[in-house]
C-alpha positions as a Markdown table, in Angstrom:
| # | Residue | x | y | z |
|---|---|---|---|---|
| 1 | Unk | 118.5 | 119.6 | 139.0 |
| 2 | Unk | 121.5 | 121.7 | 139.9 |
| 3 | Unk | 120.9 | 124.6 | 142.3 |
| 4 | Unk | 124.4 | 126.1 | 142.3 |
| 5 | Unk | 126.0 | 127.4 | 145.4 |
| 6 | Unk | 128.2 | 129.4 | 143.0 |
| 7 | Unk | 127.4 | 133.0 | 142.1 |
| 8 | Unk | 125.3 | 133.1 | 138.9 |
| 9 | Unk | 127.9 | 135.3 | 137.2 |
| 10 | Unk | 130.0 | 132.2 | 136.6 |
| 11 | Unk | 127.3 | 130.5 | 134.6 |
| 12 | Unk | 127.3 | 130.8 | 130.8 |
| 13 | Unk | 124.0 | 131.7 | 129.0 |
| 14 | Unk | 122.6 | 128.2 | 128.8 |
| 15 | Unk | 123.6 | 127.6 | 132.5 |
| 16 | Unk | 121.9 | 130.7 | 133.7 |
| 17 | Unk | 118.8 | 129.8 | 131.9 |
| 18 | Unk | 118.8 | 126.3 | 133.2 |
| 19 | Unk | 119.3 | 127.3 | 136.8 |
| 20 | Unk | 116.4 | 129.7 | 136.5 |
| 21 | Unk | 114.1 | 127.0 | 135.2 |
| 22 | Unk | 115.4 | 124.5 | 137.8 |
| 23 | Unk | 114.9 | 127.0 | 140.7 |
| 24 | Unk | 111.4 | 127.7 | 139.5 |
| 25 | Unk | 110.8 | 123.9 | 139.5 |
| 26 | Unk | 112.2 | 123.8 | 143.1 |
| 27 | Unk | 109.9 | 126.6 | 144.1 |
| 28 | Unk | 106.9 | 124.7 | 142.7 |
| 29 | Unk | 108.0 | 121.6 | 144.6 |
| 30 | Unk | 108.4 | 123.6 | 147.9 |
| 31 | Unk | 104.9 | 125.1 | 147.3 |
| 32 | Unk | 103.5 | 121.5 | 146.7 |
| 33 | Unk | 102.4 | 122.5 | 143.2 |
| 34 | Unk | 104.1 | 119.5 | 141.4 |
| 35 | Unk | 104.8 | 115.9 | 142.2 |
| 36 | Unk | 108.0 | 115.5 | 140.2 |
| 37 | Unk | 111.4 | 115.7 | 141.9 |
| 38 | Unk | 109.9 | 116.1 | 145.3 |
| 39 | Unk | 112.7 | 114.2 | 146.9 |
| 40 | Unk | 115.6 | 115.6 | 144.9 |
| 41 | Unk | 118.7 | 115.9 | 147.1 |
| 42 | Unk | 119.4 | 119.5 | 146.0 |
| 43 | Unk | 116.2 | 120.5 | 147.9 |
| 44 | Unk | 117.5 | 119.3 | 151.3 |
| 45 | Unk | 119.3 | 122.5 | 152.2 |
| 46 | Unk | 116.2 | 124.6 | 151.3 |
| 47 | Unk | 113.9 | 122.4 | 153.2 |
| 48 | Unk | 116.2 | 122.6 | 156.2 |
| 49 | Unk | 115.8 | 126.3 | 156.3 |
| 50 | Unk | 113.1 | 127.7 | 158.7 |
| 51 | Unk | 111.4 | 129.4 | 155.7 |
| 52 | Unk | 112.1 | 127.2 | 152.6 |
| 53 | Unk | 109.9 | 129.1 | 150.2 |
| 54 | Unk | 111.5 | 132.5 | 151.3 |
| 55 | Unk | 114.9 | 130.8 | 150.8 |
| 56 | Unk | 114.1 | 129.7 | 147.2 |
| 57 | Unk | 112.6 | 133.1 | 146.4 |
| 58 | Unk | 115.9 | 134.7 | 147.5 |
| 59 | Unk | 117.8 | 132.2 | 145.4 |
| 60 | Unk | 115.6 | 133.1 | 142.4 |
| 61 | Unk | 116.1 | 136.8 | 143.1 |
| 62 | Unk | 119.9 | 136.3 | 142.9 |
| 63 | Unk | 119.5 | 134.7 | 139.5 |
| 64 | Unk | 117.2 | 137.4 | 138.4 |
| 65 | Unk | 119.7 | 140.1 | 139.4 |
| 66 | Unk | 122.4 | 138.4 | 137.2 |
| 67 | Unk | 119.9 | 138.0 | 134.3 |
| 68 | Unk | 119.1 | 141.7 | 134.5 |
| 69 | Unk | 122.8 | 142.6 | 134.5 |
| 70 | Unk | 123.1 | 140.7 | 131.2 |
| 71 | Unk | 119.9 | 142.3 | 129.8 |
| 72 | Unk | 118.0 | 139.0 | 129.8 |
| 73 | Unk | 114.3 | 139.2 | 130.2 |
| 74 | Unk | 113.4 | 136.7 | 132.9 |
| 75 | Unk | 109.9 | 137.1 | 134.4 |
| 76 | Unk | 110.3 | 138.8 | 137.8 |
| 77 | Unk | 106.7 | 138.0 | 138.5 |
| 78 | Unk | 107.7 | 134.3 | 139.0 |
| 79 | Unk | 109.7 | 135.3 | 142.0 |
| 80 | Unk | 107.7 | 135.3 | 145.2 |
| 81 | Unk | 108.2 | 137.6 | 148.2 |
| 82 | Unk | 111.9 | 138.0 | 149.0 |
| 83 | Unk | 112.2 | 138.7 | 152.7 |
| 84 | Unk | 114.8 | 136.5 | 154.2 |
| 85 | Unk | 116.8 | 137.5 | 157.3 |
| 86 | Unk | 118.9 | 134.4 | 157.5 |
| 87 | Unk | 121.1 | 133.2 | 154.7 |
| 88 | Unk | 121.7 | 129.5 | 154.0 |
| 89 | Unk | 125.1 | 128.2 | 155.1 |
| 90 | Unk | 127.1 | 126.0 | 152.8 |
| 91 | Unk | 130.5 | 124.4 | 153.1 |
| 92 | Unk | 133.7 | 125.7 | 151.5 |
| 93 | Unk | 134.3 | 122.2 | 150.1 |
| 94 | Unk | 130.9 | 122.1 | 148.5 |
| 95 | Unk | 131.5 | 125.5 | 146.8 |
| 96 | Unk | 134.9 | 124.3 | 145.5 |
| 97 | Unk | 133.5 | 121.0 | 144.4 |
| 98 | Unk | 130.8 | 122.9 | 142.4 |
| 99 | Unk | 133.5 | 125.2 | 141.0 |
| 100 | Unk | 135.4 | 122.2 | 139.6 |
| 101 | Unk | 132.2 | 120.6 | 138.3 |
| 102 | Unk | 131.2 | 123.8 | 136.5 |
| 103 | Unk | 134.7 | 124.3 | 135.0 |
| 104 | Unk | 134.5 | 120.8 | 133.6 |
| 105 | Unk | 131.0 | 121.4 | 132.1 |
| 106 | Unk | 132.1 | 124.7 | 130.6 |
| 107 | Unk | 135.3 | 123.3 | 129.2 |
| 108 | Unk | 133.2 | 121.0 | 127.1 |
| 109 | Unk | 130.1 | 123.2 | 126.4 |
| 110 | Unk | 131.6 | 126.7 | 126.2 |
| 111 | Unk | 135.4 | 126.8 | 126.4 |
| 112 | Unk | 135.5 | 130.6 | 125.8 |
| 113 | Unk | 133.3 | 131.2 | 128.8 |
| 114 | Unk | 135.3 | 128.8 | 131.0 |
| 115 | Unk | 138.3 | 131.2 | 130.5 |
| 116 | Unk | 136.5 | 134.2 | 131.8 |
| 117 | Unk | 137.6 | 133.7 | 135.4 |
| 118 | Unk | 141.2 | 132.3 | 135.0 |
| 119 | Unk | 142.5 | 133.5 | 138.4 |
| 120 | Unk | 139.6 | 132.4 | 140.5 |
| 121 | Unk | 140.7 | 130.1 | 143.3 |
| 122 | Unk | 137.8 | 130.6 | 145.7 |
| 123 | Unk | 134.7 | 131.6 | 143.7 |
| 124 | Unk | 132.0 | 133.8 | 145.1 |
| 125 | Unk | 128.9 | 132.1 | 146.4 |
| 126 | Unk | 125.4 | 133.0 | 145.3 |
| 127 | Unk | 124.3 | 135.9 | 147.5 |
| 128 | Unk | 121.9 | 133.6 | 149.4 |
| 129 | Unk | 124.8 | 131.6 | 150.9 |
| 130 | Unk | 127.2 | 132.2 | 153.7 |
| 131 | Unk | 130.3 | 129.9 | 153.3 |
| 132 | Unk | 131.6 | 128.0 | 156.3 |
| 133 | Unk | 134.3 | 125.3 | 156.8 |
| 134 | Unk | 133.1 | 121.8 | 156.0 |
| 135 | Unk | 133.0 | 118.9 | 153.6 |
| 136 | Unk | 131.2 | 118.3 | 150.4 |
| 137 | Unk | 127.6 | 117.6 | 151.2 |
| 138 | Unk | 126.5 | 114.0 | 151.6 |
| 139 | Unk | 123.6 | 114.6 | 149.2 |
| 140 | Unk | 126.0 | 115.6 | 146.4 |
| 141 | Unk | 126.5 | 112.9 | 143.7 |
| 142 | Unk | 130.2 | 112.6 | 143.2 |
| 143 | Unk | 132.2 | 110.5 | 140.8 |
| 144 | Unk | 134.5 | 107.8 | 142.1 |
| 145 | Unk | 137.5 | 110.0 | 141.6 |
| 146 | Unk | 135.9 | 112.9 | 143.4 |
| 147 | Unk | 134.8 | 110.6 | 146.2 |
| 148 | Unk | 138.4 | 109.8 | 146.9 |
| 149 | Unk | 139.2 | 113.5 | 146.9 |
| 150 | Unk | 136.2 | 114.4 | 149.1 |
| 151 | Unk | 138.1 | 113.7 | 152.3 |
| 152 | Unk | 141.2 | 115.4 | 151.1 |
| 153 | Unk | 139.6 | 118.8 | 150.2 |
| 154 | Unk | 140.7 | 121.6 | 152.5 |
| 155 | Unk | 137.7 | 121.9 | 154.9 |
């Protein structure tokens, strides 16, 4: 499961479809409608919010907005009430880590798409997130190389 901090515009078509499905799964987990993935680390930041279901609904709404901009037909009926006054905060280092991770995935899966944002140094976050200084999250699974870089990323 990958619930990207990155704005959905950076995701290629398979990536956008995957994050939609994964966010719907996350919503089902937060609503206690499924047993699988209940303890997935990506859910920690949603569970930490005062209103976890409202937070995941807002996350889904951001994905739905991008899907509509691309003329995709995602089912808006699957998004619950979107009334969230307080965004989730996420660290700058987490955003940058995900950007590098996505670029690596796209280089292999969809090289043409990976070239769509060549001058992006600091990518936009998903509309749900407010970016603050800080390190890569402890729940993030990082490679050995990335673990060495974790402390050296500009926080």
